[in-house]
C-alpha positions as CSV (number, residue, x, y, z in Angstrom):
1,V,-32.0,62.2,73.1
2,H,-31.8,64.7,75.9
3,R,-30.0,67.9,76.7
4,I,-26.9,67.6,78.8
5,P,-27.2,69.9,81.9
6,M,-24.5,72.5,81.9
7,E,-23.9,72.1,85.6
8,E,-23.2,68.4,85.2
9,L,-20.8,69.1,82.3
10,E,-18.9,71.7,84.2
11,A,-18.5,69.3,87.2
12,D,-17.3,66.4,85.0
13,P,-16.8,66.3,81.2
14,S,-17.7,62.6,81.2
15,A,-21.3,63.8,81.6
16,L,-21.2,63.8,77.8
17,H,-21.8,60.1,78.2
18,N,-23.0,59.7,81.8
19,T,-25.6,62.2,82.7
20,K,-27.9,61.6,85.7
21,H,-30.8,61.2,83.4
22,K,-29.0,58.5,81.4
23,K,-28.0,56.7,84.6
24,K,-31.7,56.6,85.5
25,Q,-32.5,54.9,82.3
26,R,-29.7,52.4,82.9
27,E,-31.2,51.7,86.3
28,M,-34.6,51.0,84.7
29,M,-33.1,48.7,82.2
30,L,-31.1,46.7,84.8
31,K,-34.5,46.2,86.5
32,G,-36.0,44.9,83.3
33,E,-38.1,48.1,82.7
34,R,-38.4,49.9,79.4
35,P,-37.4,53.6,79.3
36,K,-39.8,55.5,77.0
37,E,-36.9,56.9,75.0
38,C,-36.3,53.3,73.7
39,S,-39.9,52.7,72.5
40,F,-38.8,52.7,68.9
41,C,-36.7,49.6,69.4
42,W,-39.1,47.9,71.8
43,D,-41.9,48.3,69.3
44,I,-39.8,46.6,66.6
45,E,-38.7,43.8,68.9
46,D,-42.3,43.2,70.0
47,T,-43.2,42.3,66.4
48,G,-40.4,39.6,66.4
49,N,-38.0,41.7,64.4
50,I,-34.4,42.9,65.1
51,S,-34.2,46.6,66.1
52,D,-31.2,48.9,66.1
53,R,-30.5,48.1,69.7
54,P,-29.1,44.5,69.3
55,Y,-28.0,45.3,65.7
56,R,-25.8,48.3,66.7
57,S,-24.5,46.3,69.8
58,F,-22.7,44.0,67.4
59,D,-20.3,46.9,66.7
60,V,-18.9,46.5,70.3
61,N,-19.7,42.8,70.8
62,E,-16.9,41.2,72.7
63,P,-16.4,38.7,75.6
64,G,-17.0,40.3,79.0
65,I,-19.0,43.3,77.8
66,I,-22.1,42.3,79.8
67,A,-20.0,41.7,82.9
68,E,-18.4,45.1,82.4
69,A,-21.8,46.8,82.2
70,L,-23.0,45.0,85.4
71,K,-19.8,46.1,87.1
72,Y,-20.5,49.7,86.5
73,G,-24.2,49.4,87.2
74,S,-26.4,52.4,87.0
75,D,-24.2,54.8,89.1
76,G,-20.8,54.2,87.5
77,N,-19.2,56.2,84.7
78,P,-18.3,53.7,82.0
79,L,-16.2,54.7,79.0
80,P,-17.9,54.3,75.7
81,K,-16.7,51.8,73.1
82,Y,-18.6,53.4,70.3
83,M,-18.7,57.2,69.9
84,E,-20.4,59.3,67.2
85,V,-20.0,63.0,67.2
86,N,-21.5,66.0,65.3
87,F,-19.2,68.9,66.1
88,N,-21.5,71.5,64.4
89,Q,-24.1,72.2,61.7
90,A,-21.7,73.7,59.2
91,C,-22.7,72.4,55.7
92,N,-22.5,73.7,52.1
93,F,-25.7,71.8,51.1
94,K,-29.5,72.3,51.5
95,C,-30.7,68.7,51.0
96,T,-34.4,68.4,50.4
97,Y,-35.0,66.2,53.4
98,C,-32.6,68.0,55.8
99,S,-33.2,70.8,58.2
100,P,-31.6,74.0,59.7
101,H,-30.3,72.3,62.8
102,L,-28.0,70.1,60.6
103,S,-27.1,72.6,57.9
104,T,-25.9,76.2,58.0
105,E,-27.2,76.7,54.4
106,W,-30.7,75.7,55.4
107,H,-30.4,77.9,58.5
108,K,-29.5,80.9,56.4
109,E,-32.4,80.3,54.0
110,I,-35.0,80.0,56.8
111,R,-33.7,83.1,58.6
112,K,-34.0,85.1,55.3
113,H,-37.3,83.7,53.9
114,G,-39.0,82.0,56.8
115,P,-40.3,78.4,57.0
116,Y,-42.1,76.8,54.1
117,K,-45.9,77.0,54.5
118,M,-47.3,73.5,54.3
119,E,-50.9,72.2,54.7
120,H,-50.0,70.5,58.1
121,G,-47.6,73.1,59.5
122,N,-44.4,74.9,58.6
123,H,-41.5,72.9,57.1
124,N,-38.1,73.7,58.6
125,D,-39.5,76.2,61.1
126,T,-36.7,77.2,63.5
127,S,-39.0,78.5,66.3
128,W,-38.7,75.3,68.3
129,M,-34.9,75.7,68.4
130,E,-35.3,79.2,69.7
131,K,-38.0,78.2,72.2
132,D,-36.0,75.3,73.6
133,G,-32.6,77.1,73.6
134,M,-31.4,74.6,70.9
135,L,-30.0,77.1,68.4
136,P,-26.7,75.5,67.2
137,N,-23.6,77.1,68.7
138,N,-20.8,76.8,66.1
139,R,-18.4,79.1,68.0
140,P,-15.0,77.7,69.3
141,D,-16.1,78.5,72.9
142,N,-19.0,76.1,72.8
143,P,-18.9,74.5,76.2
144,Y,-19.9,71.1,74.9
145,L,-17.0,71.2,72.4
146,K,-14.6,72.2,75.3
147,A,-15.9,69.3,77.3
148,F,-15.4,66.9,74.4
149,W,-11.7,67.8,74.1
150,E,-11.2,67.3,77.8
151,Y,-13.0,63.9,77.7
152,F,-11.7,62.5,74.5
153,P,-8.1,61.6,75.7
154,E,-9.7,59.7,78.6
155,A,-12.2,57.9,76.3
156,Y,-9.9,57.3,73.4
157,P,-8.0,54.2,74.7
158,N,-11.3,52.4,75.3
159,L,-12.9,53.2,71.9
160,Q,-13.5,50.6,69.2
161,T,-15.4,52.8,66.8
162,F,-15.3,56.6,66.4
163,R,-17.5,58.2,63.8
164,M,-17.8,61.9,62.8
165,T,-20.9,63.2,61.0
166,G,-22.4,66.6,60.4
167,G,-23.2,69.0,58.9
168,E,-20.3,68.4,56.7
169,P,-17.2,67.2,58.6
170,L,-14.8,68.5,56.0
171,M,-15.9,72.0,56.9
172,D,-15.0,71.6,60.5
173,K,-11.5,72.1,61.9
174,N,-12.3,69.6,64.8
175,T,-12.4,66.8,62.2
176,F,-8.8,67.5,61.3
177,R,-7.9,67.9,64.9
178,V,-9.2,64.4,65.6
179,L,-7.2,63.1,62.6
180,D,-4.1,64.7,64.0
181,Y,-4.8,63.1,67.4
182,V,-5.0,59.7,65.8
183,I,-1.8,60.3,63.8
184,D,0.0,61.2,67.1
185,N,-1.7,58.3,69.0
186,P,-1.9,55.2,66.8
187,K,-4.5,52.7,67.9
188,D,-4.3,49.4,66.0
189,D,-7.8,48.2,67.0
190,L,-9.7,51.4,66.2
191,H,-12.4,51.7,63.5
192,L,-12.5,55.3,62.4
193,A,-15.4,56.6,60.2
194,I,-16.4,59.9,58.6
195,T,-19.6,60.8,56.7
196,S,-19.1,63.3,54.0
197,N,-20.9,64.8,50.9
198,F,-17.5,64.6,49.1
199,N,-17.9,68.1,47.8
200,P,-15.3,69.8,50.0
201,P,-15.2,73.6,50.2
202,S,-11.9,73.7,48.3
203,S,-9.3,71.5,46.7
204,Q,-6.8,72.4,49.5
205,V,-9.2,71.0,52.1
206,W,-9.5,67.8,50.1
207,D,-5.8,67.4,49.6
208,R,-5.2,68.0,53.3
209,Y,-7.9,65.4,54.1
210,I,-6.4,62.7,51.9
211,D,-2.9,63.4,53.1
212,K,-4.0,62.8,56.7
213,L,-5.8,59.6,55.8
214,Q,-2.7,58.3,54.0
215,K,-0.7,58.8,57.2
216,I,-3.3,57.1,59.3
217,C,-4.2,54.2,57.0
218,V,-1.1,53.5,54.9
219,E,1.3,53.8,57.8
220,G,-1.0,51.6,60.0
221,G,-2.3,53.9,62.7
222,I,-5.7,52.2,63.0
223,E,-7.4,48.9,62.1
224,H,-9.8,50.2,59.6
225,F,-11.2,53.5,58.1
226,M,-14.8,53.6,56.8
227,Q,-15.6,56.5,54.5
228,Y,-19.4,57.1,54.3
229,V,-20.5,59.1,51.2
230,S,-24.0,60.6,51.1
231,V,-25.7,60.4,47.7
232,D,-29.3,59.3,46.9
233,T,-29.4,58.6,43.1
234,W,-27.3,59.3,40.0
235,G,-26.3,62.5,38.2
236,Q,-28.6,65.5,37.9
237,H,-31.3,63.7,39.9
238,A,-28.9,63.5,42.8
239,E,-28.1,67.2,42.4
240,Y,-31.8,68.1,42.5
241,I,-32.3,66.2,45.8
242,R,-29.1,67.5,47.4
243,N,-29.0,71.2,46.6
244,G,-25.4,72.3,46.3
245,L,-24.1,69.0,45.1
246,D,-21.8,68.8,42.1
247,F,-22.1,65.1,41.2
248,D,-19.1,65.0,38.9
249,V,-16.9,66.3,41.8
250,L,-18.4,63.7,44.1
251,W,-17.7,60.8,41.7
252,T,-14.2,62.0,40.9
253,N,-13.4,62.2,44.6
254,V,-14.8,58.7,45.1
255,H,-12.2,57.4,42.7
256,R,-9.5,59.6,44.2
257,F,-10.2,58.3,47.7
258,L,-10.1,54.6,46.6
259,E,-6.9,55.1,44.6
260,R,-4.9,57.3,47.0
261,V,-5.8,55.5,50.2
262,P,-5.9,51.8,49.2
263,E,-5.1,50.2,52.5
264,R,-7.3,49.6,55.6
265,T,-10.2,51.5,54.0
266,S,-13.7,50.9,52.7
267,L,-16.4,53.2,51.3
268,T,-20.1,53.0,51.9
269,F,-22.7,55.0,50.0
270,I,-25.5,56.2,52.2
271,I,-28.5,56.2,49.8
272,T,-31.4,57.9,51.5
273,Y,-34.0,56.3,49.3
274,N,-37.0,58.5,48.5
275,N,-39.4,59.1,45.6
276,L,-36.9,61.4,43.9
277,S,-34.3,58.6,43.8
278,V,-36.2,56.3,41.5
279,L,-35.2,57.7,38.1
280,G,-31.4,57.3,38.7
281,I,-31.1,54.6,41.3
282,K,-30.5,51.7,38.8
283,E,-27.6,53.7,37.2
284,L,-26.1,54.4,40.6
285,L,-26.2,50.7,41.6
286,W,-24.6,49.7,38.3
287,N,-21.8,52.2,38.9
288,I,-21.3,50.9,42.4
289,L,-20.9,47.4,41.0
290,A,-18.3,48.8,38.6
291,L,-16.4,50.3,41.5
292,R,-16.4,46.9,43.2
293,R,-15.0,45.2,40.2
294,R,-12.2,47.8,39.9
295,Y,-11.2,48.4,43.6
296,S,-12.2,45.3,45.6
297,K,-9.2,43.1,45.1
298,D,-8.4,41.4,48.5
299,Y,-11.6,42.3,50.3
300,Q,-14.9,44.0,49.7
301,R,-14.2,47.7,49.8
302,I,-17.4,49.1,48.3
303,W,-20.7,49.0,50.2
304,F,-24.0,50.7,50.2
305,D,-26.9,51.3,52.6
306,T,-30.4,52.3,51.7
307,P,-32.3,53.9,54.7
308,I,-35.8,54.6,53.6
309,L,-37.1,58.2,53.8
């Protein structure tokens, strides 16, 4: 992860994907060298295990992809096949393990009360964001957002997977702008994905969201839509971990999504497994199994992932 220099972005919006720094790392890898930014994956592979590097590459694994990478080399400006964006930090939750740079609610709390005093430092201290000039810019004149909308029409025809995360994407108008773009520009090989807490700010936002997904999925605008839902255990235990969550609303919306958008869709629960998940995890898994029995008719629509905290 590195900051994209503003001068590069102003000269070419594709610097969102092709900065000079990133090209330098590509040059090293083409020479068989190991950039330090990739040490997490190298360390895993050195133990004989599979890291995120080859695992995530399967998302865009297709004939000719290596030849295409070699064609661009380290100086070219390749178009991405997999793109994941976080438009801003807007979120209506303060999840226990989250932080101010990913949640406006956390940011408000830390500005008001200061960081949590811990034995080994301050939890959720925002001073590093201020020091490094990394305070989130949620304004519509954000230059990175402007560059994205200049670059997206160029990158879109080449995309295989486009995923939106947050914050909470249902609180961001750019999420709906992307959905409108897909409606106006159908792409039958596109995998579209959104991660949400399924507690939208209003019923009007939820209805608008489902209406757009119906147009995209039922009318065949893409190949597949994957809905990711963040929840870490069952019921009140989940609400304790994810401050702001109304679990009944989440579970009701899970059923509404599966019923109202029945074609070209799947749903994956992102279960960030932690000590506080233990008491309700078995009940959550049993209810996921019940969803599979009810909604997985022609193919498996219900999935779950358990990243360990």
